[in-house]
LOROZA-204671 format. One record per residue: residue number from 1; x, y, z of N, C-alpha, C in turn. Coordinates in steps of 0.02 Angstrom, whole numbers. Each point is the difference from the previous one (the first is absolute). Layout:
LOROZA-204671
NODE     k       nX       nY       nZ      caX      caY      caZ       cX       cY       cZ
NODE   NUM        X        Y        Z        X        Y        Z        X        Y        Z
...
This chain:
LOROZA-204671
NODE     k       nX       nY       nZ      caX      caY      caZ       cX       cY       cZ
NODE     1    -1474        4     -776       25      -67       13       51        2       56
NODE     2       -1      -51       44       46       -1       56       40      -65       -1
NODE     3       64        5       19       42      -59        6      -18      -40       63
NODE     4      -35       32       47      -17      -32       63      -62      -43       -7
NODE     5       -1      -59       30      -61      -41       -3      -57       32       37
NODE     6      -60      -12      -21      -59       31       31       -9      -22       72
NODE     7       11      -63       14       -9      -27       68       67      -12       33
NODE     8       19       44       45       63       -6       35      -13       -6       75
NODE     9       22      -54       31      -14       -9       72       35       53       43
NODE    10       59       24      -21       36       51       37       53       30      -47
NODE    11       38       48       25       49       34      -42       60      -45      -17
NODE    12        7      -56       35       55      -46      -15      -26      -62      -37
NODE    13      -53        9      -39      -30      -57      -35       50      -36      -45
NODE    14       50       35      -23       48      -26      -48       58      -37       33
NODE    15       11       11       66       60      -22       34       -4      -73       21
NODE    16       57      -34       -1        3      -68       25       -8        0       76
NODE    17      -15      -58       28       -9       -5       72       66       16       36
NODE    18       55      -19      -29       65       15       31       11       75        3
NODE    19      -15       36      -54        9       72       -1      -48       33       50
NODE    20      -60      -24        5      -48       28       48       27       -5       71
NODE    21       28      -58       17       27       -9       67       60       46       13
NODE    22       41        9      -51       58       45        7      -22       72       10
NODE    23      -54       19      -33      -25       68        7      -29       13       70
NODE    24      -23      -52       32      -24        7       69       59        9       47
NODE    25       54      -39      -10       57       -1       46       48       58      -13
NODE    26       16       13      -64       52       49      -15      -14       34      -67
NODE    27      -50       44       -3      -18       30      -64       56       42      -30
NODE    28       37       37       42       55       40      -26       54      -45      -31
NODE    29       11      -58       31       50      -47      -27      -17      -25      -68
NODE    30      -66       -8      -14      -21      -22      -67       22       50      -52
NODE    31       -6       65       16       22       51      -47       76        3       -5
NODE    32       34       -6       56       73        4       -2       30      -57      -42
NODE    33      -32      -57        0       23      -56      -42       -1       18      -74
NODE    34      -43       45      -19       -5       22      -69       40       64      -12
NODE    35       43       19       47       42       59       -7      -36       65       13
NODE    36      -58       -3       35      -39       60       16        3       11       75
NODE    37       24       58       20        8       14       71      -53       52       20
NODE    38      -54      -22       33      -54       46       17       22       51       52
NODE    39      -27       61       -5       17       50       51      -29      -20       68
NODE    40       29       28       54      -25      -17       67      -74       16        7
NODE    41      -35      -43       38      -71       10       16      -45        3      -61
NODE    42       19      -35      -53      -43       -4      -59      -62      -41       18
NODE    43      -60       25      -12      -61      -36       18       -3      -68      -34
NODE    44      -31      -49       33       -3      -67      -27      -37       -1      -67
NODE    45      -50       43       -8      -36        3      -64       46       20      -57
NODE    46       45       47       14       48       22      -51       52      -54      -13
NODE    47       21      -35       52       46      -55      -10      -30      -52      -47
NODE    48      -64      -17       11      -33      -48      -43       -5       25      -72
NODE    49       -9       66       -8        0       29      -68       65      -14      -35
NODE    50       55       14       36       66       -8      -31       20      -73       -6
NODE    51      -29      -44       40        9      -71      -11      -31      -19      -68
NODE    52      -58       28      -15      -30      -12      -67       46       27      -55
NODE    53       27       59       11       46       30      -50       58      -47      -13
NODE    54       27      -29       53       60      -42       -7      -15      -70      -24
NODE    55      -62      -24       10      -14      -71      -11      -48      -15      -57
NODE    56      -32       50      -30      -48      -14      -52       25       25      -68
NODE    57        4      -45      -48       21       16      -67      -60        5      -47
NODE    58       10       37      -54      -48        0      -56       30      -45      -53
NODE    59      -35      -54      -18       25      -45      -51      -55      -11      -51
NODE    60       11       29      -60      -49       -7      -55      -71       17       23
NODE    61       -7       54       40      -66       23       19      -28      -32       63
NODE    62       40      -39       37      -24      -32       61       45       20       59
NODE    63      -29        4       59       38        8       62       26      -68       23
NODE    64       66       -5        9       30      -64       19       48       11       58
NODE    65       -5      -37       55       49        6       54       70      -18      -24
NODE    66       49       35       26       68       -8      -26       26      -71        8
NODE    67      -23      -36       53       24      -69       10      -29      -48      -53
NODE    68      -50       23      -37      -29      -42      -53       30       16      -69
NODE    69       48       46       -2       31       19      -63       42      -57      -27
NODE    70       -9      -16      -64       38      -53      -32       24       25      -68
NODE    71       61      -19      -18       27       16      -66       29      -63      -30
NODE    72      -10      -10      -63       26      -59      -35       76       -1        4
NODE    73       30      -53       26       74       -3        4       35        7      -67
NODE    74      -37      -12      -55       30        8      -67      -14       68      -30
NODE    75      -31       45       37      -15       67      -26       66       36      -14
NODE    76        7       27      -61       62       33      -18       11       65       37
NODE    77      -53       27       29       10       57       44       40      -19       62
NODE    78      -12      -60       25       36      -26       58       69      -25      -18
NODE    79        4      -38      -55       63      -31      -18       49       47      -36
NODE    80      -26       44      -41       43       41      -44       -7       75       13
NODE    81      -41       20       48      -10       71       11      -41       33      -54
NODE    82      -37      -39      -38      -40       27      -55      -68       21       27
NODE    83        0       57       32      -61       26       30        4       75        5
NODE    84      -58       31       10       -5       73        3      -37       21       62
NODE    85       13       61       24      -38       25       56       -6       76       -4
NODE    86      -52       24       32      -12       72        7      -20       13       72
NODE    87       21       57       25      -16       17       69      -15       75        6
NODE    88      -50       16       40      -17       70       13      -40        5       64
NODE    89       -6       60       25      -43       10       59      -71       17      -24
NODE    90      -47       -8       45      -68       22      -16      -12       68       30
NODE    91      -46       36      -30      -21       66       25      -75       -4        9
NODE    92      -21        0       63      -71      -10       18      -26      -64      -33
NODE    93       42      -51        3      -19      -67      -25       13      -12      -73
NODE    94       15       52      -38       10       -7      -73       75       -1      -15
NODE    95       23      -48      -41       72       -4      -14       25       60      -41
NODE    96       53       30       24       27       61      -30       32      -15      -67
NODE    97      -20       40      -51       28       -5      -68       -8      -70      -29
NODE    98      -55      -33       17       -8      -70      -18       -1      -12      -75
NODE    99      -31       45      -38       -2      -10      -73       70       -4      -29
NODE   100       47       40       27       69       -3      -24       32      -66       18
NODE   101      -15      -25       61       29      -65       21      -27      -57      -43
NODE   102      -64        0      -13      -30      -53      -41       30        1      -71
NODE   103        5       60      -28       28        5      -68       71      -25       -1
NODE   104       40       17       51       70      -23        1        4      -76        6
NODE   105      -42      -29       44        1      -72        8      -19      -36      -64
NODE   106      -51       23      -35      -22      -33      -61       53        8      -56
NODE   107       29       58       -5       53       10      -50       61      -43       16
NODE   108       18       -4       65       57      -41       20      -12      -73      -14
NODE   109      -62      -23       11      -17      -70      -13       11      -17      -74
NODE   110      -20       46      -43       10      -12      -72       75       -5      -16
NODE   111       40       45       28       71        0      -14       35      -63       25
NODE   112      -24      -28       55       31      -60       28      -33      -64      -23
NODE   113      -51        5      -41      -34      -59      -24      -41      -36       52
NODE   114      -27       38       48      -44      -28       51      -72        7      -23
NODE   115      -37      -55        1      -70        1      -21      -42       29       56
NODE   116      -17       63       -5      -39       34       52      -57       38      -33
NODE   117      -58      -30        1      -59       32      -30      -19       61       41
NODE   118      -18       56      -31      -17       61       37      -55      -10       52
NODE   119      -48      -44      -14      -55       -9       47       21      -35       65
NODE   120       60      -29        1       25      -31       62       33       50       47
NODE   121       14       59      -26       32       53       41      -55       42       32
NODE   122       -2        5       66      -56       36       32        1       74      -16
NODE   123      -58       26      -14       -8       72       -9       -2       34       69
NODE   124        1       66        0        3       38       63      -58      -17       45
NODE   125      -60      -11      -28      -59      -15       41        8      -67       35
NODE   126       32      -49      -33       11      -65       31       52        4       55
NODE   127       52       41      -11       49       10       53      -32       32       61
NODE   128      -41       52      -12      -34       34       55      -47      -47       37
NODE   129      -33      -45      -35      -43      -49       31       40      -46       46
NODE   130       58      -21      -23       45      -42       40       21       37       63
NODE   131       21       63       -7       23       39       58      -56        9       50
NODE   132      -61       15      -24      -56       10       46      -17      -64       39
NODE   133       14      -58      -29      -11      -63       36       50      -10       56
NODE   134       55       37       -2       53       -9       50       -3       52       55
NODE   135       -6       64      -19       10       54       48      -31       65      -24
NODE   136      -12       46       47      -22       67      -17       59       46      -15
NODE   137       61      -23       16       60       40      -13       24      -10      -72
NODE   138       44       45      -21       36      -11      -63       57      -49       12
NODE   139       21      -33      -53       53      -51        5       45        6      -61
NODE   140       54      -38        0       39      -11      -60      -23      -66      -29
NODE   141      -11       -1      -64      -19      -62      -33       54      -20      -50
NODE   142        6      -65       -9       48      -27      -50      -37      -52      -42
NODE   143        1       11      -66      -30      -45      -48       55      -40      -34
NODE   144       -8      -66       -3       51      -45      -29      -30      -41      -56
NODE   145       40      -15      -50      -21      -44      -54       59      -43      -21
NODE   146      -10      -66       -6       53      -45      -20      -14      -28      -69
NODE   147       53      -27      -30       -5      -26      -68      -35      -68       -3
NODE   148        1      -37       56      -27      -68       -1       50      -49      -28
NODE   149      -21      -63       -7       43      -50      -32      -21       -7      -73
NODE   150       44      -28      -41      -18       -7      -71      -67      -36       -9
NODE   151      -45       32      -37      -65      -28      -12      -52       18       51
NODE   152       18       37       52      -47       18       53       14       71       21
NODE   153      -52       41        6       10       69       19       21        6       73
NODE   154       30       55       17       24       11       68      -54       26       47
NODE   155       23       28       55      -45       25       51       -2       76        0
NODE   156      -56       27       23       -8       72       12      -26        6       71
NODE   157       37       35       42      -23        9       69       22       68       27
NODE   158      -33       21       52       12       66       30        4       -7       75
NODE   159       48       34       30        6        2       73       -2       72       23
NODE   160      -11        9       65       -2       67       29       48        3       59
NODE   161       21       60       17       45       11       57      -16       68       30
NODE   162       15       10       64      -13       65       30       40       56      -34
NODE   163      -27       59       -1       38       57      -22       55       14       50
NODE   164       60       12      -25       56       17       43       14       75       -3
NODE   165       30       25       52       16       71        3       60       13      -46
NODE   166       -8       43      -51       56       14      -45       58       32       38
NODE   167       62      -12      -21       56       34       32       -4       75      -12
NODE   168       24       38       47       -1       73       -8       47       23      -55
NODE   169       55      -37       -9       49       16      -52       43      -61      -12
NODE   170       37        0      -55       43      -57      -18       70       25      -15
NODE   171       48      -42       18       71       12      -17       23      -58      -45
NODE   172       29       17      -58       15      -50      -51       75       -7      -12
NODE   173       20      -61      -17       69      -15      -19        0      -22      -72
NODE   174       42       33      -42        2      -19      -70       35      -68       -8
NODE   175      -28      -41      -44       28      -66      -14      -13      -16      -74
NODE   176       49      -30      -32       -7      -18      -70      -43      -63       -7
NODE   177      -47        3      -46      -44      -57      -12       39      -56      -34
NODE   178        1      -60       29       35      -55      -33      -36      -27      -62
NODE   179      -62       21      -10      -39      -24      -57        1       52      -55
NODE   180       14      -21      -60        4       46      -56      -69       23      -21
NODE   181       -3       58      -31      -63       29      -23      -35      -47      -49
NODE   182      -67        4        3      -40      -39      -47      -25      -66       27
NODE   183       28      -24       56      -24      -62       30      -72       10       23
NODE   184      -42      -50      -12      -72        7       12      -15       18       72
NODE   185       36      -30       48      -20       12       69       25       67       27
NODE   186       39       37      -40       13       70       17      -59       44      -20
NODE   187      -33      -19      -54      -52       42      -30      -70      -18       24
NODE   188      -10      -62       23      -66      -25       18        0      -19       74
NODE   189      -60       -4       28       -6      -18       70      -10      -76        5
NODE   190       55      -36        2       -2      -73       -2       20      -29       68
NODE   191       -8      -67        5       20      -35       61       76       -1        9
NODE   192       37       16      -52       73        1        4       22       68       30
NODE   193        1        2       65       11       62       36       64       -1       43
NODE   194       38      -54       -6       56      -10       45       54       53       -6
NODE   195       14       24      -61       53       50       -8      -17       65       36
NODE   196      -63       21       -5      -21       61       35        7       -8       75
NODE   197      -20      -58       25        6      -13       72       74        0       22
NODE   198       43      -29      -42       71       -3       16       31       70        2
NODE   199      -17       42      -49       26       68       -1      -25       40       61
NODE   200      -64       -8       16      -28       33       59       37      -21       62
NODE   201       10      -66        9       33      -25       60       72       23        5
NODE   202       35        5      -57       69       23        1        4       73       22
NODE   203      -47       41      -22       -1       70       21      -15        6       74
NODE   204      -48      -39       24      -17        0       72       60      -20       41
NODE   205       39      -49      -23       59      -24       36       52       56        7
NODE   206       -1       48      -46       46       56        4      -28       59       38
NODE   207      -59       -8       30      -29       52       42      -49       46      -35
NODE   208      -20      -17      -61      -48       40      -38      -69      -34        4
NODE   209      -50       34      -28      -68      -27        2      -16      -44      -60
NODE   210       33       13      -56      -10      -41      -60       53       19      -51
NODE   211       -5      -31      -59       50       11      -53      -28       46      -54
NODE   212       44       38      -31      -15       37      -61       40      -35      -55
NODE   213      -35      -29      -47       31      -44      -49       25       39      -60
NODE   214       62      -13      -21       31       31      -59       10      -52      -54
NODE   215        0       21      -64       16      -47      -53       76       -2      -10
NODE   216       22      -39      -50       72       -9      -10       35       64      -22
NODE   217      -39       49      -24       29       65      -20       -6       52       56
NODE   218      -19      -21       60       -8       44       58      -57       51       -9
NODE   219      -50      -20      -38      -61       40       -3      -49      -27       53
NODE   220      -38       46       30      -48      -20       52      -58      -37      -31
NODE   221      -21      -56       31      -58      -37      -23      -59       10       47
NODE   222        5      -27       61      -55        2       48       26      -23       67
NODE   223      -41        8       52       16      -31       64      -19      -74       -3
NODE   224       21      -39       50      -12      -72       -2      -74      -16       -6
NODE   225      -43       41       32      -72      -15        1      -43       60      -18
NODE   226       29       50      -34      -38       60      -15       33       39      -56
NODE   227      -38       43      -32       28       47      -49       25       62       36
NODE   228       49       34      -31       30       59       31      -12       62      -43
NODE   229       -7       57       33      -10       65      -31       49       50       30
NODE   230       31       41      -42       49       49       23      -20       70      -23
NODE   231        8       48       46      -11       70      -19       66       29      -23
NODE   232        9        2      -66       60       28      -31      -12       74      -17
NODE   233       52       38      -17      -10       72      -14      -53       13      -54
NODE   234       -7      -45      -49      -49       11      -53      -69      -26       16
NODE   235       -9      -32       58      -66      -25       20        4      -71       26
NODE   236      -59      -30       12       -3      -68       26       14      -50      -56
NODE   237       42      -49       16       19      -51      -48       -3      -69       32
NODE   238      -16      -50      -40        2      -70       21       36      -38      -55
NODE   239       37      -53       17       36      -37      -52      -46      -27      -54
NODE   240       25        1      -61      -39      -25      -57       -8      -76        6
NODE   241      -58      -24      -23      -14      -72       -1       34      -28      -62
NODE   242       65      -12        5       40      -20      -59       23      -72        4
NODE   243      -38      -41       36       18      -71        5       33      -19       65
NODE   244       10       49       45       35      -15       61      -41        9       63
NODE   245      -64       16       -7      -41       12       60      -71      -22      -12
NODE   246      -35      -10       56      -71      -16       -2      -40       66        1
NODE   247      -35       17      -54      -39       63        1      -60       -8       45
NODE   248        2       30       58      -52       -8       50      -65       35      -18
NODE   249      -54      -24       29      -65       31      -12       -3       70       29
NODE   250       30       11       59        0       67       29       45       46      -42
NODE   251       55      -27      -25       43       39      -45      -40       24      -59
NODE   252      -38      -45      -32      -41       19      -58      -51       53       19
NODE   253      -34      -11       57      -52       47       23       29       69       14
NODE   254       58        2       33       32       64       14       19       37      -64
NODE   255       27      -36      -48       20       32      -62      -60       26      -40
NODE   256      -58      -32        8      -59       21      -37      -42       52       37
NODE   257       -1       -3       67      -49       39       37       27       47       54
NODE   258       64       -4       16       27       41       55       -7       74      -17
NODE   259       -7       42       52       -6       73      -12       65       33      -21
NODE   260       55      -38       -3       63       26      -28       21      -45      -57
NODE   261       37       27      -48       22      -40      -57       57      -45       20
NODE   262       -4      -63      -19       52      -49       13       19      -32      -66
NODE   263       63        2      -17       23      -29      -63       44      -60       13
NODE   264        1      -46      -47       41      -60        5       59        7      -47
NODE   265       60      -13       25       60        4      -41       56      -39       34
NODE   266       52      -15      -37       59      -32       29       33       48       50
NODE   267       17      -26       59       29       42       52       65      -32       24
NODE   268       58       26      -22       64      -26       25        5       11       76
NODE   269       33      -46       35        3        5       73       34       65       22
NODE   270       43       28      -42       35       62       19      -49       58       10
NODE   271      -59       -5      -29      -48       55        6      -32        4       70
NODE   272       14      -50       42      -24        5       69       27       63       34
NODE   273       58       22      -21       30       60       30      -41       62      -15
NODE   274      -43       -1      -51      -41       57      -19      -69       -2       30
NODE   275      -20      -56       29      -69       -8       25       -9       35       67
NODE   276      -59       32        8      -16       34       64      -50      -40       42
NODE   277      -43      -40      -34      -49      -42       35       -4      -66      -38
NODE   278      -25      -51       35       -9      -66      -31      -54      -38       38
NODE   279      -35      -44      -36      -48      -43       34       -7      -65      -38
NODE   280      -28      -51       34      -17      -65      -29      -75       -6       -4
NODE   281      -23      -43      -46      -72      -13       -5      -12      -74      -13
NODE   282      -52      -26       33      -29      -65      -19      -71       -2       25
NODE   283      -37      -52      -17      -71       -2       14      -17      -14       73
NODE   284       48      -25       38      -13      -14       70       15       60       44
NODE   285       58       32      -10       20       56       42      -23       67      -27
NODE   286      -16        4      -64      -17       64      -30       62       38      -18
NODE   287       16       52       37       58       42      -14       41        6       64
NODE   288       65      -16       -3       44        2       59       61       43      -18
NODE   289       14       52       40       59       42      -14       65      -39        7
NODE   290       49       19      -39       68      -26        5       43       56       29
NODE   291       35      -15       55       41       51       32       75      -11       -9
NODE   292       19      -60      -25       71      -13      -11        9      -53      -54
NODE   293       48       11      -44       23      -50      -48       76        1        3
NODE   294       29      -53       24       73       -2       12       19       61       42
NODE   295       45       42      -26       22       58       38      -40       63      -14
NODE   296      -52       -5      -41      -41       59      -17      -59        4       48
NODE   297      -12       60       26      -57       12       45      -52       42      -37
NODE   298      -64      -14       13      -55       35      -31      -48       22       54
NODE   299      -28       58       -8      -49       24       49      -69      -29      -18
NODE   300      -41       -6       51      -70      -17      -11      -34       66      -16
NODE   301        4       19      -63      -16       68      -20      -73       14      -14
NODE   302      -16       62      -16      -69       20       -9      -34      -32      -60
NODE   303       37      -14      -53      -33      -31      -59      -19      -72       15
NODE   304       44      -36       35      -17      -69       20      -59        0       47
NODE   305        0       45       49      -56        4       47      -66       15      -36
NODE   306        3       44      -49      -60       17      -37      -27      -60      -38
NODE   307       44      -40      -29      -22      -60      -35      -28      -52       49
NODE   308       31       -5       59      -27      -45       51      -71       19       20
NODE   309      -11       65        9      -67       24       19      -50      -13      -56
NODE   310       22        8      -62      -44      -12      -57      -21      -73       -3
NODE   311       47      -46       10      -16      -71        0      -45      -17       59
NODE   312       16       27       59      -39      -16       60      -73       22       -8
NODE   313      -12       52      -39      -69       24       -8      -43      -51      -36
NODE   314       30      -43      -41      -39      -50      -37       14      -71       21
NODE   315       58      -13       30       18      -69       16       29       -8       70
NODE   316      -16       46       44       25       -4       69      -38      -51       41
NODE   317       34      -29       49      -32      -51       43      -39       33       56
NODE   318      -59      -27       13      -41       22       57      -12      -59       47
NODE   319       47      -46        2       -7      -60       39        1       12       75
NODE   320      -33      -45       36        5        1       74       70      -21       22
NODE   321       31      -45      -39       64      -27       21       48        3      -60
NODE   322       63       20       14       54       -7      -47       54      -42       35
NODE   323       21      -54      -31       46      -46       32       73       18      -17
NODE   324       45      -27       40       71       13      -10       21      -28      -68
NODE   325       47       34      -32       24      -20      -65       31      -69        3
NODE   326      -17      -42      -48       29      -66       -5       59        3      -48
NODE   327       50      -42       13       57       -3      -46      -20      -38      -62
NODE   328       36       12      -55      -16      -34      -63       24      -72        4
């Protein structure tokens, strides 16, 4: 089955006349308007591919141009932040660790009282079909689900974005989380993301790359947008999922399948002085070394490199293009 119609007059069959004219005059500008900066001398065919990536959504199993997207003004996902999302990169068109993402979204929907039937959440084959309709490259995909208005179910839609080049390393600034443990949006991937963005921005303002979040007892929780792992004298450790962090899909996969043992436990911030290596993980960047946390420096050591190579063997990008990192 294909999302594409059988009879297509040209590759821009889906585009409005206005967009067609803009692509004739300034194709690169069309991408830049969507926050995508194409590399110099990118072929026009590739530009059109990435225009599809930026402009075509998956909505309940249909391809829909982004300008035709509509959401009910009374949807509680819009009004109250009562919505969920999952994001990951694809590997040869297939969404990475997708079964874990689907399971987390369905479980989160139950916890938040969002009516989300499992059959409305696309399986890996449906995601791959969507990606193939857009491009031959791998992309980052984001799946969203809203609660809807009382008496009416919400929306389920998926968007795609170019893969960005992961940072070579990250420098983190510790910051205390203003939200107490146990709050749903600390534990689940919801539309209420403002606190994470604020912590990230505050760390960047101080000259760091992101924040390392601490709880009220100064125990390490996670980075603003990723889970953290530390090489302590007794082995690799990651903070316990004790109500103060979002247990990531890559975190779960690493703990179950990595070639080294990784344990979860409470980690007081003072233990940073004992760590020799550190890295972050999420489904978009994979694994990124941490070289500084406040005044502590860490080497990009052999164990971190070995784990990077292990991940790259199964989930590395083979794209023609990797775009500049976008800010959160």
